[in-house]
C-alpha positions as CSV (number, residue, x, y, z in Angstrom):
1,M,8.7,-39.7,1.0
2,G,6.5,-42.2,3.1
3,V,2.7,-41.7,2.6
4,L,2.1,-40.6,6.0
5,N,4.9,-37.7,5.4
6,F,2.6,-36.6,2.3
7,F,-0.2,-35.2,4.5
8,R,2.6,-33.4,6.9
9,R,3.2,-30.5,4.3
10,K,4.4,-27.0,5.5
11,P,1.7,-24.3,5.3
12,M,1.7,-22.6,1.9
13,L,0.6,-19.2,0.3
14,V,-2.1,-19.5,-2.1
15,E,-2.5,-16.7,-4.7
16,E,-5.8,-16.5,-6.8
17,P,-6.4,-14.3,-9.8
18,T,-8.8,-12.1,-7.6
19,M,-8.4,-9.0,-5.7
20,E,-8.3,-11.3,-2.5
21,Q,-5.2,-12.8,-1.0
22,N,-5.5,-16.1,0.6
23,V,-3.3,-17.6,3.2
24,L,-3.6,-21.2,4.4
25,V,-2.5,-22.0,7.7
26,E,-2.0,-25.4,8.9
27,D,-2.8,-26.5,12.7
28,T,0.2,-28.5,13.6
29,N,-1.4,-29.5,17.1
30,E,-0.3,-33.2,17.4
31,E,-3.3,-34.3,19.7
32,K,-5.8,-33.6,16.9
33,S,-5.7,-36.4,13.9
34,T,-7.2,-33.8,11.4
35,N,-6.0,-30.6,9.9
36,N,-7.7,-27.4,10.5
37,L,-7.0,-24.6,7.8
38,I,-7.8,-21.0,8.5
39,T,-8.4,-18.5,5.5
40,I,-7.2,-15.0,6.1
41,T,-8.5,-12.7,3.4
42,Y,-7.8,-8.7,2.8
43,G,-9.5,-6.4,0.4
44,T,-13.0,-5.9,-0.4
45,G,-13.4,-8.0,-3.8
46,K,-15.2,-4.8,-5.0
47,A,-13.8,-2.2,-7.6
48,I,-12.2,0.2,-5.3
49,D,-9.6,-2.4,-4.7
50,L,-8.3,-1.4,-8.2
51,I,-7.5,2.2,-6.7
52,Y,-6.0,0.8,-3.7
53,N,-3.7,-1.7,-6.0
54,F,-2.6,1.1,-8.1
55,L,-1.4,3.4,-5.2
56,K,0.7,0.4,-3.8
57,D,2.3,-0.6,-7.0
58,D,6.1,-0.3,-7.4
59,Y,6.9,3.1,-8.8
60,E,10.2,3.5,-7.3
61,S,11.5,0.7,-9.6
62,K,9.6,2.2,-12.6
63,G,11.4,5.8,-11.6
64,Y,14.9,4.1,-11.6
65,D,14.3,2.2,-14.7
66,D,13.1,5.5,-16.4
67,A,16.3,7.6,-15.3
68,L,18.4,5.2,-16.9
69,T,16.4,5.2,-20.2
70,N,16.1,8.9,-20.3
71,P,17.8,11.0,-17.5
72,D,16.2,14.1,-18.4
73,S,13.9,16.0,-15.8
74,S,11.2,16.9,-18.5
75,Y,10.8,13.1,-19.0
76,K,10.4,12.6,-15.2
77,E,7.8,15.0,-15.2
78,M,6.1,13.6,-17.9
79,N,5.9,10.3,-16.4
80,K,4.9,11.6,-13.1
81,S,2.2,13.3,-15.1
82,M,1.2,10.0,-16.8
83,I,0.9,8.2,-13.5
84,K,-1.7,10.9,-12.2
85,S,-3.7,10.6,-15.5
86,A,-3.7,6.8,-15.2
87,L,-5.3,7.3,-11.6
88,E,-7.5,9.7,-12.8
89,I,-8.8,7.1,-15.3
90,K,-9.0,4.5,-12.7
91,F,-11.2,6.6,-10.7
92,K,-13.6,7.0,-13.7
93,Q,-13.6,3.4,-14.2
94,V,-14.5,2.5,-10.7
95,R,-17.1,5.3,-10.0
96,R,-18.7,3.9,-13.6
97,K,-18.7,0.3,-12.0
98,Y,-20.4,1.4,-8.8
99,E,-23.0,3.6,-10.7
100,D,-23.8,0.7,-13.0
101,D,-23.8,-2.0,-9.9
102,L,-26.1,0.8,-8.1
103,R,-28.7,1.0,-10.7
104,T,-28.9,-2.7,-11.1
105,I,-29.6,-3.3,-7.5
106,D,-32.1,-0.4,-7.3
107,F,-34.1,-2.2,-10.1
108,H,-33.9,-5.6,-8.1
109,I,-34.8,-3.8,-5.0
110,N,-37.8,-2.3,-6.5
111,S,-39.0,-5.5,-8.5
112,R,-38.5,-7.7,-5.5
113,K,-40.5,-5.1,-3.5
114,E,-43.5,-5.7,-5.9
115,A,-43.1,-9.3,-5.5
116,G,-43.3,-8.9,-1.6
117,L,-39.8,-10.6,-1.0
118,I,-39.0,-8.6,2.0
119,E,-36.1,-10.7,3.2
120,L,-34.4,-10.4,-0.1
121,V,-35.1,-6.8,-0.2
122,K,-33.4,-6.2,3.1
123,E,-30.4,-8.2,1.9
124,L,-30.5,-6.3,-1.6
125,E,-30.6,-2.8,0.5
126,T,-27.8,-3.8,2.7
127,K,-25.5,-4.6,-0.4
128,K,-26.6,-1.2,-1.4
129,E,-25.6,0.5,1.6
130,I,-22.1,-1.2,1.4
131,L,-21.8,0.0,-2.3
132,L,-22.7,3.4,-1.0
133,Q,-20.1,3.3,1.5
134,H,-17.1,2.5,-1.0
135,V,-18.7,5.4,-3.3
136,K,-18.3,7.7,-0.2
137,E,-14.8,6.5,0.0
138,L,-14.1,6.9,-3.5
139,N,-15.1,10.6,-3.3
140,T,-13.1,11.2,-0.2
141,M,-10.0,9.6,-2.0
142,E,-10.6,11.5,-5.1
143,Q,-10.9,14.8,-3.2
144,D,-7.8,14.0,-1.2
145,F,-5.9,13.1,-4.7
146,I,-7.0,16.6,-6.0
147,N,-5.9,18.1,-2.8
148,E,-2.5,16.4,-2.8
149,A,-3.0,14.5,0.4
150,P,0.4,12.6,1.1
151,Y,-1.2,9.1,1.2
152,M,-2.4,9.8,-2.3
153,M,0.9,11.2,-3.6
154,G,2.9,8.4,-2.3
155,M,3.3,6.8,-5.6
156,L,4.6,10.1,-7.1
157,F,7.2,10.3,-4.1
158,S,8.3,6.9,-4.9
159,Y,8.7,7.4,-8.5
160,E,10.4,10.5,-7.8
161,R,12.9,8.7,-5.4
162,G,13.5,5.9,-8.0
163,F,14.2,8.3,-10.7
164,L,17.0,10.2,-8.2
165,R,18.4,6.6,-7.6
166,G,18.5,5.9,-11.3
167,L,20.4,9.2,-11.8
168,A,22.6,8.7,-9.0
169,A,23.4,5.0,-10.3
170,L,24.3,6.6,-13.9
171,S,26.4,9.2,-12.1
172,L,28.4,6.6,-10.3
173,E,28.7,4.6,-13.5
174,Q,30.2,7.4,-15.3
175,I,32.7,8.3,-12.4
176,K,34.0,4.7,-12.2
177,S,34.5,4.7,-15.9
178,I,36.8,7.9,-15.9
C-alpha cells in the first residue's frame, strides 16, 4: 500500500462506549485536497436513553433461547414478568437520576443568581428546562407502560414471538427424529 493510498480509506463506523452513536462520513470530492468529516449523532446522552435502549433490546432471541431451555408456558410468563419488572426498575433509576440532577442544578442557579452571574443562570435554567422535558417524557412513557401502550409492550410481543419460534423449533426437531 502506497503512502498516498493510506489516506484514501473508506468511511468507517465508530462506536463509543457512551449512549451516542457516531458515524464518520468521508467527503470524496476529488477537487478538494482536504477531507471533511461529518459527525451524525443520535440519542440525548441523558438518562432517558437507558429506557429507550432497554425497549429496543433483542427480546425475540431471548424468548427463543428460553423456549429451548424450558418450553413451559409458566416459565414464559415468569420471564415476561421479569422483563416488565426490569423496566420498572429502569424507570426508578432514571427518575432518581433526574431528581438528583434537578436538585444540583437548582443549587447552582440559586448560588449563581446571588453572585450576579446572569448569563450563567440563564444557561443553567435552559439545562433545567431540558431536564424537565425529559422528566415529562419519562412520566408519559411510564403511564403508557402502565396502560400497556403498544410501543411500550413491543419488547413483550417480541419475547413472545421468540418463545413461540423456539417452541416450533423444538417441535420440528422432535418430528424429524420420529
